[in-house]
N, C-alpha and C positions, 0 to 999 in steps of 0.2 A: 706719691704723685703718679709713678707708673701705673699703679693700680687704679687710680681714679681716671686715668687716660684711656684705660682699657674698657673700663666700664662705660665710659662717655661714648666710646665708639660702638659698643654693642648696644647700648640703649638707643642711639640714632638709627642702627640697623633695624632693631626692633620696631621702632616707631615708624619706619618705613613700611615693614611687614604688616603692622596693625592697619595702616590706611589701606592696604590692599585687600587683607581679609575681612576688615571692618569689626568682626566681634568674636573671634575664637577666644576662649576663656584664658587659654595658655599664654596667648601674645599679650593680653592685658596683664596678666599676673607675673610675667617673666622678670620685669625691672624689679618688683618688690622682691622675688624670690633671689634674685642677684644681690640686692642690698643686704638681705639676711644672710647669705652666704659670706659676706665680707667679714661679718663679725666672727665666723667659724673658721675661715680660710685665710690666713693672713698673707700668704704668698700670692703675688700676682699671677704668677703662672698657674698655680692651683684654680684660682678663680677664673682665669681665661678658659682652663680646660673644662671646667664645670660648665661655663657659659657655652662652650661649643657643643656639649652634650645636650643641654636644654634647648639650644637652637636647633639642633638637629632634630630633636623630638618634635619641635613646633612644625618644622617643615614636613616632616613625614605626616603629622597629623593634618596638616593643611593640604596635601595633595588631594584628597578627594573633593575639596573646596575648589582648588585650582584646575584639576582636570577630572570632572565627574565622569566622563565617557571612558576614561582609561580604566575604571574599575567596573563598568557596565559588563554584567555577566552575559555571555553569548548563549543563546538558547540552543541546546543539542536538538538536533533533528534524526530522523531515521526511525527505528524501531526501539521505542523506550519502554523500560520495565516499570509497571505500576502494580499497585494493590489497593484492595478496598475491603472494608468490613462491612457485612450485612448480616444482620441478627446475630451478632457474635461470632460468624465465620469469616475468615480472613480468605480471599480469593486474590489470586496473581494473575496479571493479564498484561497485554502490551498495547501501547498506543503507537500508531505510524504518524510521523511529522513530516510533510514534504520539506526539501532542502531549502526552498524559498520561503518558509513560514515566517510570517511577522505578525506581531501583536497589532500592527497598524490597520488591520482590516478583519472581517469576519470570513471565516472559512467554512466550507461544506464538509459534512462529517458523515461517515459510513460506519455503521455497525455491522461487523462482519461475524457470522456464526460458523464455526468450523464443523468437520464431520466427526463421526464416531470414532475414527482412528486417532484423532488427535486430542482426546480427553486426557485429563491429568491434573497435576497440581503445580507443575512447575512454572506455569505461565509462558512456556516457551513452544511447546508442540504445534499449537495452532497458528504459528507463524510459517509453517513449512509447506503447505499445501493450498491450493486455491487462489484466492485474491492476492494474498502475501506474496506469492511468486510473481504474480503479475506486476506488482508493486516493484519487485526488484528488477524484473526484465524490462519494464517499460515505465518508469518513475514519471516521466514526462506526460503520460496520458492520464495520470492520476493525480490531480491537484486537490487532494482531499486529506483531511484528518481521518485516520482510520482506526477504529476502536475494535480490538480483537480480545474478547473475553474468552476464558476457558471453563469448559465444563469438568467438574472432578469426576473420578471413577465412582465405583459403588452404585452402579445402575442409575446414574443421573441422567437427565435429558434435558434440553432445552424447552422442552414442553412443561417441565416442572415449574410450578409457580414460583418457588424460592430461587431458582436458576433465572427465570425471566426477569425477577426482580434485581438480581445481581448485574445481569446484562444492562438493564436500563440505568441502574445506578452507576455502573463504569461509563456508560455514554453520558449521562448527566455530568459526571466528574470531568470529563475531558472536553466537554462543550464548553463548560466554565473555565477550565484551565487553558484552553487554547483558542479561546475566541471563536467557537463554534457559532455557525448561523443557525438558529432556531427554524429558518424558513427552507433550509436545505439540509435536512437530515434524511439519510437513506438507509435501507435495510437489505441485506443479502446474506444468504447463507447457502451451504451445499449440503446434501444428503442429510444427515441428523440436523445440521443446521437449516436445511430447507425445511424441515419440518418446523423448526423453530421461528422460521420467518413467518409462517402462515399463523402460528399461534400468537406471536408477539403483535403482528399486525392486527389480529382480532382483539387481543386484550388491551392493546393501546392505541385505539383508533384515533385518527387524526394527528398522530405525532409525526409521521414520516410523509416526505413529499413524493416518494417512489419507493417500490419494493421489487426485488429480483430473486426468486425461490430458484435455486438450481438442484436438478433432480429430488425434488422434495415431494410434499403432499401433505393431507389432512388426515390420512388413515395411518397411523403410526405402525410399524412392524411389531412393536412391543404392546400394542393394543389392539389385537385382530378384530375384537369385537365392534370396532368402529366402524367397519364397513357395513354393518347392520343397523346403523344409525341414520336414516335418510335426511334427518334434520340438519345434520351437520353442515352440509354444503351451503344452504340459505344463510346459517348463522356467521359463516366466514364471509360470503357474498355482501351481506348487509353491513357488516363491520367496516369492510373494506371500502365499499361504496365505489367512488370513481377514483380512489388512489391509483394511479398508473402502475401496472403490474407487467414485469416481463419475465415469462417463465422460460427454462432451458430444460431439457431433458434428452438423453440418449434414447434412441428408438429401440435398441435391444439391451436395455437397462434390465439385468436380472435381480437386482437387489430392491429397488424401488420402482414398481411398474410406471411406465410412461403413461399409463391409463389415470393415475393419479394427477398429472399436470393437464390431461386432455380433459378430464371432467371438470376441473377448475377453469380452465380456458372457457369451455363451452358455457358454464354457469355464469361467469363474470360478463362475458359477451351477451348473453340472453338478458342479463340484467341491465344492460346499457352502460357497462362499466369502460374502462380504458384498459386494453390488455393486448398483448401480443406474445406469441409462442413459438419458440425456435426448438424444432425436434431435430436432433443430428442424427442422419441416417447411418446405419452400421455402427453406432457408438453405444457403448456398454455403460457402467455406472459412473466412470470418470467425464461426465459431461463439463464439469469444471474446468478441464484443460482448455475447451473451445470457448466457453462463455466468459471467463475472465481475461481472454486474450483477444477478445472481439473489441477493436478499438471504438465501436459504436457504444459500448455499454457505459463507459464514463461520460461520454457526451450525451447520452440519454438521461442519465441521472441529473447532469447538470442543467438540462432544460426543463426540469421541474421544479417548481416551488410550491410550498405548502398552501401558500394564499390562491394558487391557480387552480386548486382542486375543484372548488365550488363551481367554477366556470368551465371545467374540463368537458369536452364532447365525447359522445360514445365513440369508442374506437376498438376494432378487433382485426388483428393479422396474424395468421399462422404461416409458418414456412417449414419446409422440410429441406434441411440443409444438408447437402452431399458431402461426404467425406472428403471429397477433393473435387476439383473441377474436372469436366470430361476430358481425356485427352485427345489430341487431334490426330489425324492420319499422316504418317510419314513413311515414305519410301524407305524400307528398311536397308537399302543399299547405301544410304546417307550415314548409317551408323558405323561403316568400315573405318571412315576418317577419325572417328572418335574413340577408336579402341586404343589402349595403351595404359601406362603408368603415369600418374600425375604426381609430381613431387614438391614438397615444401621444405626447404632447408635441408635437403638430402634425404629425407624420409619420404617414401612413398604413402601418400594419404588415401589415395584411391586408385583402384584398378578398374578400368572400363572394358567391357567385351561383350560380343554379341552371343546369344544363346538362341539360335534359329532367328525368327523376326523379332526378338525381343533385345533391347539394350540393358544390359546388367551392370551393376557396380559392386565391388567387394572393397569393404573398408579394411583398416589396419588390422582390426580384431578377425577378420574373416567372414563377417556377415555379408551375406549376398542379397542384393534388393533390386528389383526391376526398377528402371527409370521410365517413367511416362513423359511423352512430348507435349510441352505446352505451347511451344513454337519449334520450328525446325531445329534450332540450337540451344533450346532451353528445355530443362526437364524438371520433374517434381518426383517425390516418393508417394507411393500409395497410402502411406499412412495419413496423409493429410496436412503434415507439418508444413511450416512456412518455408522449408529449405528449397532452394532452387539451384540448379547445376547449369551454368552456361558456358557453352564451348567457345573459345575465342580463336579467332583466325588472324594471321599476320597479312601483310600486303599481297603476297603470293597466293594466298587463298588456303594455305595449309593451316591445319590446326595447331596452335602453339601452347594452349593451356586451357584451364577452365576457372571459372569464378563460382566459389562456394559461398552461398549467401543465404541469409535468413532475415527476418525483419529487424534484426539487430546488429548485424555486421556482415562483413564479406571477405573474403581471402581469395587470393590468386594463387593457383598451383600450376607449375610449369609441366608441360608434356615431356617426358624423357624420351631421349633420341632412340 
């Protein structure tokens, strides 16, 4: 009698669960399983214990039905490791996913080609220089999926057909995996990767909505004979057509001559293409430090779509970008009030002093640098960095501290008495 009552209660509960879940096999099979168990387990307590195990199993199996969203896997974002096999060779690379990535929309995608110093087989070194650093510093400027393949050692280059095929295979894989927009695919690279930008743009015409070679060219350092092939320039210009191009190069680049970018700019402009050229005065090979920190670059990419190329109007613009803005003239006597030690948490961060008519700074490691005036109370470094030093005054007009800031953050350091 006791066993029958237990079974009756369990059967009622199962029937309620059955109505909620509609069809799971275990729920339908459970009463029969319990009846079969009655013949094997005479004790009501044993039957109840078995029923509890079975009922728990059903509930656990039903959780995905009751709450499917609880088991939905959240997509990782940031720098993600990937690999691809091309012609029997495995290549490791990285894809960057914005923090707000969602599969509910199509995403613009950038194919980034690294420089010579980042070659390898680990699929990691290519994330250390250039655009990847800009992604870390200002992720909010770059709402792109960014594909970063890597050239292996052993004298390989981005201009090798098999390496170009690998880069395009990685791009295709990530466009598919992360809902890339075929209308908004962009190509950029630096140094060795700058060579690759021109070569991939020529080999895969009509694939990219815009390209941005940084300190690159079509005359490869490892193929000096190309300088004696006058037909090269027209070949590249024809393949690129009116695809928008933005070139960047250091005016004093000793590794890849800025003449390479000057030649391509002039040729594309003459052919009625859409091209701009930023030449950084007093800059050497590391033009990528300026190019990828320019907030206009991601905006420029996003302003172009593949379908717009056919109606793109001829455009040519060339600028010489100074390493920093021209300093204003300030009466050196103003500097007297700025002299002193500036402290944060009890540690002297900066010492400011006069050296003749110059205002100088010395940091914690003893490095001395001139401060150039942008305003009477705001100064910058000759290096052209975004750092600004602004001297703060109290109500009585006395200098109380300085604000040390760049385009990412700012700190207030108090002037020591």
